[in-house]
N, C-alpha and C positions, 0 to 999 in steps of 0.2 A: 504493500500500500504506500509506504513512504517513498520507495523508489519510483513508483508511478507518479506520485505527486511531484517529485523532483523533475522527472521527464516532462511532465505537463507544464511545469513552471519555465522550462527552457524556452518554449515558443508554441504558439497556437498551431503552427503547421505540423508539429510533431505530436501525434496522439498515441499515448500508451495503451496497451491492450486492456479493453474493458471500460475505457473512458468514453467510448462512442455513445453509450446509453446515457451517461451523465450529461454529455454535451447536448444530446437530443432533448433531454428533460429540461435543461437550462433554456434551450432555444424555445421550447414549448411555453415555458413560464414567461419568457420575455415577450413572445408573440401575444400571449394571452393578456399580458399587462399593457401592451401597446394598443391604443384605440384603433379599431378597424374602420 
């Protein structure tokens, strides 16, 4: 978990294994927060 966090902190272009789901969830939250 810590290693994945470090890799994720390196840059947005680099996605550690298993972070895709978290990114999708974050995007969903942002889209839901933004006014359509």
